[in-house]
N, C-alpha and C positions, 0 to 999 in steps of 0.2 A: 731193670729200675736200678734208679741210683737215689740219692739224696745229695744233692751238692749245689755250693752258689754258682759254679760256672761249670758250660760244656766242653771240657778238656780231654785230654788223649783216652782217658779212661770213659768218662760219661756219655762219649760220643756213641760209643757201642748200645748205650740205654735206649730202650724203645720209649720208655717214661724217666724224667728228671723231676724229683720233687723238690723244692728250692728252699730251705730252712729259712728260720726269720733270721733279722740281722742279729750281728754279736751285741749290738747293744740293748737287743730286747730278751736277751738270756744273762741267767745270772752265772756265777765262775767260781769255783774255789779248786785252786790249784793243788793236783793231787802231783803230779810228775813232777815239777822241779821240787817240790820240800823235799824231794829223797837227795838234792844234793844242796839241799840248806845250810848254812853254819850253826843257825840258831833253831830251836824250837817255836813257832809261829803260827798261827793260824788267822787266814784272813778271806773272807766272804765278799763278795761284791754282788748285788743285787743288781736286776735290771735295769738300764738307764730309760729306756722307752717302754711303753707298753704295747704286746701284743696288738697290731689291728683287729678289728672286729671280725670274728670266723677265722682268724690265723690261726692255726695249731702250733702249738711249740714242736721244738724238733723232737722231743724224748716222745710228743702221741704222734708224728708222722712215722718213727721207727716201730712205735708198738703196732699201730695200725696196719703196716707191712707185716709183720709177725703175724699180728691176725689173720690177714688175707692168706697168706702162707700158709697156715694152721687149718683151713678151709672156713673159716666164722665167716668170712665174708667181708665187703666194705663198709658196714654199718654196724658191725661191732664196736663197742666203747674200749678205747685205748686203757682205760681205768681197769680192764681186766688183767691186762699185764702188768700195771702198776701194781694193782692188788696182791697179784701173785709174787710178785717180787719184794715187795715189802715184807709179806708175810713169810715168806722163805726165809728171809735174812733173820726176821726178828725170832721164827721158832729155831733157830741155828743158834743165835745169840742165848735164848735162855737154856738151851739145850749143852750149852759148852761149860763143863764143871769148873774151868778156870776164869770164865770171865765173868764181869760186875752185875750181869742181871740173870745169873745161876739159877734156874727153877722159878723165875718170875713166872708169873700167869702172862701169855703171848697176847690174849685179850685186852688187858691193862697196858701192855706198852704200846699196842697199837693207838687206842684211845688216847693213851699223852702225845702220840706223833700226830693226831688230828688238830686242826683241817686239813692242814699240809697235804700235798699231793706230788706226784712226778720227784723228780731228782732232789727237791729242798727235802723232801719227808724223808729219804734215804741217807742224806749230808745230816740230817738231824741225828736221825739213828746210829749212824757212826760216828759222830762227835759225841753223842751221848755216850755210849760203849767202850768208847776208847780210852786211853792212858791217862787222858786230862778229863774226861766227860764226867758228867754228874751222876752216873749210873742210875736215871730216871729215880732222883731222890737219894739214891745209896751214899752218895758225896756231896757233903755241905760246906767243907773247909777249903779255902782257896787253893788255888794250883799254883799259882806265881802271886808275888805280891800286886793287889789289887785285882786280880783276874778269878772271879769266882769259878768255880765247874763248866766245862764248855758244854754249853749249847748253842743251837742255830740262831734262836733270841740274843744269846750274849756275842756272839758276831755280830750281829744286827745293831747291837747296841753299841760296838766299837768298830766303824767303819775304817779305820786305818789299821784293823787288826792287832791282835795280842802278841806280846812276847811272851812266851813261856819259859825262858830261860835258856841255859846252854843245851846241847845235845846230851843224853842221858843213854847209857848204855842200856839194851834190852836185853840182850844174851846172859844165861842160857832162857830165861824166862819163856823168850815167845817161842822157842824151837818143841817143834811136836814131834821129831824124830823119834823111833823104837830105841834110839839107843841114848839121847838127850845130849848129842853132839851134832855138829854141821859134818854131813858126811860127804866129803869131796871123792871118796873113791867109788861112786856109785857103778852098778855092777854093768849098766851097757856101756861105760867109758872104759873099763878095766877089759871089756870082752873087745873092744876095739884097737886096744893096743897091738895086738900081731899085724894089723893093717895098717897102722902107725908106724911101724919098726920098718915094713916094706918101704912104705912110702919113701923113708931115709933115702933108698940107695934108687929113686928114678931120676931121669935125667934133668937138670935143674935147665927152664925155660928160660928164653931170652930176656924175658920182664915178666911181671906179674902185675895187674890190675887192681888195684883197691880203690873205695868209693872215698868221697869226704862230703863234708857239711861247711859252708859257708855262713858268717854270722847272720849276714843281709839275705840269705839265701838258705835259711834249715829246711824249707818244705814248698813243692810246686806252686803253691798256690801265693807266695808270696813275689814270683817273678812276674805277676800281673798288677803289681802296683809300681807304680813311677816311681817314686821316692825308694825304692828297695833296689831297682836293678840300675839306675842312671851311677854313671861313673864308670871305671873299668869293669872291661868283661869279668865274670865270675867261672863262667862254665869255660875252664881253660884245662888243659893238660898239663900236669906237674911230673918235669922231668929234671932228673938230678945233673947236674953240670959236665960229669963224666959220661954218662950216658948220652945227653946229647952231643957231645964231641964225637963219640962213637957212631952215634945214629946217622948223626949230618942234621940235626934238624935245631932251630934257632930259637929265640926268644922272642916271641911275638910273630915268628913264623907258623905253619898248620903243617901237623905228622896225619900220616894214615896209622890208626891204630888197629891192626887185625887179629882176630881171634878165632877159633875155630868155627864158630857161627856165625860171623858177621865182620863187619868192619865200620868206622868213623873216620871223618877229617872233623878233626877239632883243631883250635891256636894252644900253643906251647906257651909255657910258662917254666921256664927253666931257674929252678929252686935247688937250695941244698935241705930244705925242709924234708923231702921225701930221701931215702938211702940209694944208693946204688941198685939197678936190678928191679926197682919198684917205681910206677907209675900211678897218677892217680887222677879220677875223673869225677867229678861230682854227680850226685843223682840226680832226678826231677828233673831234666830237662829235654829239650827236644820237641817244643811248641808249633813245630811248623807241619804239623801231620793232617791230612784232608779231612777238615768238618771237625776242627777244632776252633772254638770262636774264643779266644785270648788275643785281645788287641794289642795290648802292652806286650806281653809276654811272645806273641809273634814277631816283635819286632826286635826281641832277644832269643832267639828261637835256643841255640845252643843245639847241643847234640844228646842223643839217649843212650847214655850207658848200657840200659837193658839190652841194648842190640848186640852188646859182647857178652851177655849172661849164656853160659853152655848149660841147655836143659841136662844135659848127662853128667855135669857135676853136682852131685848132691851130698850133705854131709849124712853119713850113714847113722850114728847115733841119734840126730836130733831128725833127719829127714827134711831138713830145711835145704832150700836151694843156696848153692854155693855163690853169695854176691862180691866176695874179695878173693884175692890171690888165684884171678884166673889169668891163665896164660896167656900173652900176647906178644905179637911183632911191634917194633914202631919203626916208620921210616918215613922222610920228608915227604911232604905233598907234592 
């Protein structure tokens, strides 16, 4: 089972694909990119279009799937999951002795969040218990010139967002480590140092493969939009000029990249943007597999860099697959 707008390389394996609503029918609060913002800002964009009659929201689809997996059946209401999530978060917030609503009655907080449901209710809770929130009435003074303490209603009243001023340090305030410091020397990392020292003596491979992203190709769904894939090819192998001369590959030509578990043939882009001994191939391509229904992406298929990912290469401390620094050999096609 998959929830996706496309039948792509992954979802083609699913027995059931559940299509979510249009992005225009969903609200948006940017959490990820705020981590790299230059100023403290907050902005919420409500849905532009209403859901069609009988059309579930994406969170309702995911909640329904979770309920089915829990054995409650397809008739179980998504509100069961929604209420469980928000109640758990509220109880955690009132139990946090350092938080703005420490010791408050959880039922009071839940009542103040009504009648919202789903992501909007969760967002309202997180805004109001955040560093600029109203603390459910505990804070009344402005958090920035002309900006009242944050709630979701405040952001709805400011459709262009609010500027909360320059970034503010929050360390050591937000640290919850036993020492009160940022603990860089974690025990699992220190325990792995002997393996690291031994690895320094291993034979250096001809080249190592790393990934990359392009501004117009951050994720694979963008390859099915003509406006983003038009122009020069972006699924190319970046090769340093010294390596290109050594391996006999040329800019605009094709190379075969071979690893322990597979090989791909890909166009070459000679550039000094990578160092000698390193080649770079973007992720998210390879749209020419059987069963894929991506008309635009199929015309710009590219190659799948995962073909070169070695299942025997694992980062020991974290258990993650190794997707960068994969030993490869490069030759002209």
